[in-house]
N, CA, C and O atoms as a GROMACS GRO file, in nm:
protein
  324
    1MET      N    1  -1.323 -10.026   3.598
    1MET     CA    2  -1.280 -10.092   3.477
    1MET      C    3  -1.162 -10.020   3.411
    1MET      O    4  -1.083 -10.082   3.340
    2LYS      N    5  -1.151  -9.889   3.435
    2LYS     CA    6  -1.039  -9.815   3.376
    2LYS      C    7  -0.906  -9.871   3.422
    2LYS      O    8  -0.811  -9.878   3.344
    3LEU      N    9  -0.898  -9.910   3.547
    3LEU     CA   10  -0.774  -9.964   3.600
    3LEU      C   11  -0.741 -10.099   3.536
    3LEU      O   12  -0.625 -10.129   3.510
    4LEU      N   13  -0.842 -10.179   3.511
    4LEU     CA   14  -0.823 -10.309   3.448
    4LEU      C   15  -0.780 -10.292   3.301
    4LEU      O   16  -0.703 -10.373   3.249
    5TYR      N   17  -0.830 -10.189   3.235
    5TYR     CA   18  -0.798 -10.166   3.094
    5TYR      C   19  -0.658 -10.105   3.076
    5TYR      O   20  -0.600 -10.117   2.969
    6LYS      N   21  -0.606 -10.040   3.178
    6LYS     CA   22  -0.480  -9.965   3.169
    6LYS      C   23  -0.365 -10.047   3.108
    6LYS      O   24  -0.301  -9.998   3.015
    7PRO      N   25  -0.336 -10.169   3.155
    7PRO     CA   26  -0.226 -10.246   3.093
    7PRO      C   27  -0.250 -10.276   2.945
    7PRO      O   28  -0.157 -10.278   2.865
    8PHE      N   29  -0.377 -10.298   2.910
    8PHE     CA   30  -0.409 -10.322   2.770
    8PHE      C   31  -0.386 -10.195   2.688
    8PHE      O   32  -0.335 -10.201   2.576
    9GLY      N   33  -0.424 -10.081   2.743
    9GLY     CA   34  -0.403  -9.954   2.675
    9GLY      C   35  -0.257  -9.925   2.651
    9GLY      O   36  -0.219  -9.875   2.545
   10ILE      N   37  -0.174  -9.957   2.749
   10ILE     CA   38  -0.028  -9.938   2.734
   10ILE      C   39   0.025 -10.030   2.623
   10ILE      O   40   0.104  -9.987   2.539
   11ALA      N   41  -0.018 -10.154   2.624
   11ALA     CA   42   0.027 -10.249   2.521
   11ALA      C   43  -0.020 -10.204   2.383
   11ALA      O   44   0.055 -10.214   2.286
   12PHE      N   45  -0.143 -10.155   2.374
   12PHE     CA   46  -0.193 -10.106   2.246
   12PHE      C   47  -0.114  -9.984   2.199
   12PHE      O   48  -0.090  -9.967   2.080
   13GLY      N   49  -0.072  -9.899   2.292
   13GLY     CA   50   0.008  -9.782   2.258
   13GLY      C   51   0.144  -9.821   2.201
   13GLY      O   52   0.190  -9.761   2.103
   14ILE      N   53   0.206  -9.920   2.261
   14ILE     CA   54   0.336  -9.969   2.210
   14ILE      C   55   0.318 -10.029   2.072
   14ILE      O   56   0.397 -10.004   1.981
   15LEU      N   57   0.214 -10.110   2.056
   15LEU     CA   58   0.184 -10.171   1.927
   15LEU      C   59   0.159 -10.064   1.821
   15LEU      O   60   0.208 -10.076   1.708
   16ALA      N   61   0.085  -9.960   1.856
   16ALA     CA   62   0.056  -9.852   1.762
   16ALA      C   63   0.185  -9.780   1.721
   16ALA      O   64   0.202  -9.745   1.604
   17GLY      N   65   0.276  -9.758   1.816
   17GLY     CA   66   0.402  -9.693   1.784
   17GLY      C   67   0.486  -9.773   1.687
   17GLY      O   68   0.541  -9.718   1.592
   18LEU      N   69   0.494  -9.902   1.709
   18LEU     CA   70   0.572  -9.989   1.620
   18LEU      C   71   0.508  -9.996   1.481
   18LEU      O   72   0.577  -9.990   1.379
   19LEU      N   73   0.377 -10.010   1.480
   19LEU     CA   74   0.305 -10.019   1.354
   19LEU      C   75   0.313  -9.888   1.276
   19LEU      O   76   0.329  -9.890   1.154
   20SER      N   77   0.302  -9.776   1.345
   20SER     CA   78   0.304  -9.648   1.275
   20SER      C   79   0.442  -9.620   1.214
   20SER      O   80   0.450  -9.554   1.110
   21LYS      N   81   0.548  -9.668   1.276
   21LYS     CA   82   0.681  -9.649   1.219
   21LYS      C   83   0.692  -9.723   1.085
   21LYS      O   84   0.745  -9.669   0.988
   22LYS      N   85   0.641  -9.844   1.081
   22LYS     CA   86   0.645  -9.921   0.955
   22LYS      C   87   0.558  -9.855   0.848
   22LYS      O   88   0.598  -9.847   0.732
   23ILE      N   89   0.440  -9.808   0.888
   23ILE     CA   90   0.351  -9.744   0.792
   23ILE      C   91   0.413  -9.614   0.742
   23ILE      O   92   0.405  -9.583   0.623
   24PHE      N   93   0.474  -9.536   0.832
   24PHE     CA   94   0.538  -9.411   0.793
   24PHE      C   95   0.646  -9.436   0.689
   24PHE      O   96   0.654  -9.364   0.589
   25GLU      N   97   0.729  -9.536   0.710
   25GLU     CA   98   0.835  -9.566   0.615
   25GLU      C   99   0.777  -9.604   0.479
   25GLU      O  100   0.831  -9.565   0.375
   26ALA      N  101   0.667  -9.678   0.478
   26ALA     CA  102   0.603  -9.716   0.353
   26ALA      C  103   0.541  -9.595   0.283
   26ALA      O  104   0.554  -9.580   0.162
   27VAL      N  105   0.474  -9.509   0.360
   27VAL     CA  106   0.412  -9.390   0.301
   27VAL      C  107   0.520  -9.295   0.250
   27VAL      O  108   0.505  -9.238   0.142
   28TRP      N  109   0.627  -9.275   0.326
   28TRP     CA  110   0.733  -9.185   0.282
   28TRP      C  111   0.796  -9.237   0.153
   28TRP      O  112   0.837  -9.157   0.068
   29GLY      N  113   0.804  -9.368   0.138
   29GLY     CA  114   0.860  -9.427   0.016
   29GLY      C  115   0.781  -9.392  -0.109
   29GLY      O  116   0.835  -9.395  -0.219
   30ILE      N  117   0.654  -9.357  -0.094
   30ILE     CA  118   0.573  -9.314  -0.207
   30ILE      C  119   0.621  -9.178  -0.257
   30ILE      O  120   0.624  -9.154  -0.377
   31PHE      N  121   0.660  -9.090  -0.164
   31PHE     CA  122   0.699  -8.954  -0.199
   31PHE      C  123   0.845  -8.941  -0.237
   31PHE      O  124   0.881  -8.860  -0.323
   32ASP      N  125   0.931  -9.020  -0.173
   32ASP     CA  126   1.075  -9.003  -0.192
   32ASP      C  127   1.143  -9.138  -0.174
   32ASP      O  128   1.107  -9.214  -0.084
   33LYS      N  129   1.240  -9.165  -0.257
   33LYS     CA  130   1.311  -9.294  -0.249
   33LYS      C  131   1.417  -9.294  -0.139
   33LYS      O  132   1.461  -9.400  -0.096
   34GLU      N  133   1.458  -9.176  -0.094
   34GLU     CA  134   1.557  -9.167   0.014
   34GLU      C  135   1.487  -9.184   0.149
   34GLU      O  136   1.365  -9.177   0.158
   35GLU      N  137   1.568  -9.205   0.253
   35GLU     CA  138   1.513  -9.212   0.388
   35GLU      C  139   1.457  -9.076   0.427
   35GLU      O  140   1.506  -8.974   0.380
   36PRO      N  141   1.356  -9.074   0.512
   36PRO     CA  142   1.304  -8.944   0.556
   36PRO      C  143   1.409  -8.870   0.637
   36PRO      O  144   1.476  -8.930   0.721
   37PRO      N  145   1.424  -8.740   0.613
   37PRO     CA  146   1.526  -8.665   0.686
   37PRO      C  147   1.486  -8.637   0.830
   37PRO      O  148   1.368  -8.617   0.860
   38LYS      N  149   1.583  -8.635   0.916
   38LYS     CA  150   1.561  -8.595   1.055
   38LYS      C  151   1.572  -8.442   1.060
   38LYS      O  152   1.636  -8.383   0.973
   39PRO      N  153   1.513  -8.379   1.159
   39PRO     CA  154   1.520  -8.232   1.166
   39PRO      C  155   1.662  -8.178   1.175
   39PRO      O  156   1.686  -8.063   1.138
   40THR      N  157   1.756  -8.258   1.224
   40THR     CA  158   1.894  -8.210   1.239
   40THR      C  159   1.981  -8.239   1.116
   40THR      O  160   2.100  -8.207   1.117
   41THR      N  161   1.924  -8.298   1.013
   41THR     CA  162   1.999  -8.326   0.891
   41THR      C  163   2.037  -8.195   0.823
   41THR      O  164   1.951  -8.113   0.794
   42GLN      N  165   2.166  -8.176   0.799
   42GLN     CA  166   2.214  -8.052   0.742
   42GLN      C  167   2.189  -8.040   0.592
   42GLN      O  168   2.159  -7.932   0.541
   43ARG      N  169   2.200  -8.150   0.521
   43ARG     CA  170   2.194  -8.146   0.375
   43ARG      C  171   2.056  -8.182   0.322
   43ARG      O  172   2.039  -8.278   0.247
   44THR      N  173   1.960  -8.106   0.363
   44THR     CA  174   1.825  -8.123   0.311
   44THR      C  175   1.753  -7.990   0.317
   44THR      O  176   1.802  -7.894   0.377
   45THR      N  177   1.638  -7.984   0.254
   45THR     CA  178   1.564  -7.858   0.249
   45THR      C  179   1.458  -7.852   0.359
   45THR      O  180   1.416  -7.954   0.413
   46TRP      N  181   1.416  -7.729   0.390
   46TRP     CA  182   1.310  -7.710   0.489
   46TRP      C  183   1.180  -7.783   0.448
   46TRP      O  184   1.121  -7.852   0.531
   47PRO      N  185   1.135  -7.768   0.324
   47PRO     CA  186   1.011  -7.836   0.287
   47PRO      C  187   1.017  -7.988   0.305
   47PRO      O  188   0.918  -8.051   0.342
   48LYS      N  189   1.134  -8.046   0.278
   48LYS     CA  190   1.148  -8.191   0.292
   48LYS      C  191   1.141  -8.232   0.439
   48LYS      O  192   1.078  -8.332   0.473
   49VAL      N  193   1.206  -8.157   0.526
   49VAL     CA  194   1.203  -8.186   0.669
   49VAL      C  195   1.062  -8.169   0.724
   49VAL      O  196   1.012  -8.254   0.798
   50LEU      N  197   0.998  -8.058   0.688
   50LEU     CA  198   0.863  -8.033   0.737
   50LEU      C  199   0.763  -8.132   0.679
   50LEU      O  200   0.670  -8.175   0.749
   51GLY      N  201   0.780  -8.169   0.553
   51GLY     CA  202   0.694  -8.270   0.492
   51GLY      C  203   0.706  -8.404   0.563
   51GLY      O  204   0.606  -8.471   0.588
   52ALA      N  205   0.828  -8.442   0.596
   52ALA     CA  206   0.849  -8.568   0.668
   52ALA      C  207   0.784  -8.563   0.805
   52ALA      O  208   0.725  -8.662   0.850
   53ALA      N  209   0.793  -8.449   0.872
   53ALA     CA  210   0.732  -8.435   1.004
   53ALA      C  211   0.579  -8.443   0.995
   53ALA      O  212   0.515  -8.505   1.081
   54VAL      N  213   0.523  -8.382   0.894
   54VAL     CA  214   0.377  -8.387   0.876
   54VAL      C  215   0.330  -8.529   0.848
   54VAL      O  216   0.235  -8.577   0.911
   55VAL      N  217   0.396  -8.596   0.756
   55VAL     CA  218   0.358  -8.733   0.722
   55VAL      C  219   0.374  -8.825   0.844
   55VAL      O  220   0.288  -8.909   0.870
   56GLU      N  221   0.482  -8.808   0.919
   56GLU     CA  222   0.504  -8.890   1.038
   56GLU      C  223   0.398  -8.863   1.143
   56GLU      O  224   0.346  -8.956   1.204
   57GLY      N  225   0.365  -8.736   1.165
   57GLY     CA  226   0.265  -8.701   1.266
   57GLY      C  227   0.128  -8.754   1.233
   57GLY      O  228   0.060  -8.812   1.318
   58VAL      N  229   0.086  -8.736   1.108
   58VAL     CA  230  -0.045  -8.784   1.067
   58VAL      C  231  -0.050  -8.936   1.073
   58VAL      O  232  -0.148  -8.994   1.121
   59THR      N  233   0.054  -9.000   1.025
   59THR     CA  234   0.059  -9.146   1.028
   59THR      C  235   0.049  -9.198   1.171
   59THR      O  236  -0.025  -9.292   1.198
   60PHE      N  237   0.124  -9.136   1.263
   60PHE     CA  238   0.122  -9.182   1.401
   60PHE      C  239  -0.016  -9.161   1.463
   60PHE      O  240  -0.068  -9.253   1.526
   61LYS      N  241  -0.075  -9.044   1.447
   61LYS     CA  242  -0.203  -9.015   1.511
   61LYS      C  243  -0.314  -9.105   1.457
   61LYS      O  244  -0.397  -9.154   1.533
   62VAL      N  245  -0.317  -9.125   1.326
   62VAL     CA  246  -0.422  -9.209   1.267
   62VAL      C  247  -0.404  -9.354   1.310
   62VAL      O  248  -0.502  -9.421   1.345
   63THR      N  249  -0.281  -9.404   1.308
   63THR     CA  250  -0.256  -9.541   1.351
   63THR      C  251  -0.290  -9.558   1.497
   63THR      O  252  -0.353  -9.657   1.535
   64ARG      N  253  -0.251  -9.463   1.579
   64ARG     CA  254  -0.280  -9.470   1.723
   64ARG      C  255  -0.430  -9.472   1.749
   64ARG      O  256  -0.479  -9.549   1.831
   65ALA      N  257  -0.504  -9.386   1.678
   65ALA     CA  258  -0.649  -9.382   1.695
   65ALA      C  259  -0.714  -9.514   1.652
   65ALA      O  260  -0.804  -9.564   1.720
   66ALA      N  261  -0.669  -9.569   1.541
   66ALA     CA  262  -0.726  -9.695   1.492
   66ALA      C  263  -0.696  -9.810   1.588
   66ALA      O  264  -0.785  -9.890   1.617
   67VAL      N  265  -0.574  -9.819   1.636
   67VAL     CA  266  -0.536  -9.927   1.729
   67VAL      C  267  -0.609  -9.911   1.862
   67VAL      O  268  -0.658 -10.008   1.918
   68ASP      N  269  -0.615  -9.788   1.914
   68ASP     CA  270  -0.686  -9.764   2.040
   68ASP      C  271  -0.834  -9.799   2.028
   68ASP      O  272  -0.892  -9.862   2.116
   69ARG      N  273  -0.894  -9.757   1.918
   69ARG     CA  274  -1.038  -9.785   1.898
   69ARG      C  275  -1.063  -9.935   1.887
   69ARG      O  276  -1.155  -9.987   1.949
   70ALA      N  277  -0.982 -10.003   1.808
   70ALA     CA  278  -0.997 -10.148   1.791
   70ALA      C  279  -0.972 -10.220   1.924
   70ALA      O  280  -1.042 -10.315   1.958
   71GLY      N  281  -0.873 -10.174   1.999
   71GLY     CA  282  -0.844 -10.235   2.129
   71GLY      C  283  -0.956 -10.214   2.230
   71GLY      O  284  -0.992 -10.306   2.304
   72ALA      N  285  -1.012 -10.094   2.232
   72ALA     CA  286  -1.123 -10.066   2.324
   72ALA      C  287  -1.246 -10.147   2.288
   72ALA      O  288  -1.314 -10.199   2.376
   73ASN      N  289  -1.273 -10.159   2.159
   73ASN     CA  290  -1.388 -10.241   2.116
   73ASN      C  291  -1.366 -10.389   2.150
   73ASN      O  292  -1.458 -10.456   2.196
   74GLY      N  293  -1.247 -10.437   2.126
   74GLY     CA  294  -1.217 -10.576   2.159
   74GLY      C  295  -1.225 -10.602   2.308
   74GLY      O  296  -1.277 -10.705   2.351
   75PHE      N  297  -1.174 -10.510   2.388
   75PHE     CA  298  -1.183 -10.523   2.534
   75PHE      C  299  -1.328 -10.521   2.580
   75PHE      O  300  -1.367 -10.598   2.667
   76ALA      N  301  -1.408 -10.435   2.520
   76ALA     CA  302  -1.550 -10.427   2.557
   76ALA      C  303  -1.623 -10.556   2.521
   76ALA      O  304  -1.706 -10.604   2.598
   77ARG      N  305  -1.593 -10.610   2.407
   77ARG     CA  306  -1.658 -10.738   2.367
   77ARG      C  307  -1.615 -10.852   2.458
   77ARG      O  308  -1.695 -10.938   2.493
   78LEU      N  309  -1.487 -10.850   2.494
   78LEU     CA  310  -1.434 -10.956   2.579
   78LEU      C  311  -1.488 -10.952   2.720
   78LEU      O  312  -1.522 -11.055   2.778
   79THR      N  313  -1.497 -10.832   2.776
   79THR     CA  314  -1.537 -10.817   2.916
   79THR      C  315  -1.682 -10.775   2.935
   79THR      O  316  -1.738 -10.793   3.043
   80GLY      N  317  -1.742 -10.718   2.832
   80GLY     CA  318  -1.878 -10.668   2.846
   80GLY      C  319  -1.885 -10.526   2.902
   80GLY      O  320  -1.994 -10.475   2.928
   81PHE      N  321  -1.768 -10.463   2.921
   81PHE     CA  322  -1.765 -10.325   2.972
   81PHE      C  323  -1.708 -10.232   2.869
   81PHE      O  324  -1.697 -10.112   2.894
   0.00000   0.00000   0.00000
């Protein structure tokens, strides 16, 4: 069954990545009105860069876990495995 689930897992991963980017932008907007800085941005502070990285990482991991869990549950209900 793992082989059968693999394409669904890949699709769920792509969906999670797209969704987490939108969520990250919304969450970052709560903290700062400017765009989140990239690590290579010269005109920003270390705390701002590191804060953006933390928020992005947490947002991605939580979104990925939620989408993967929901996808696995849906696949199990659909197939019985």
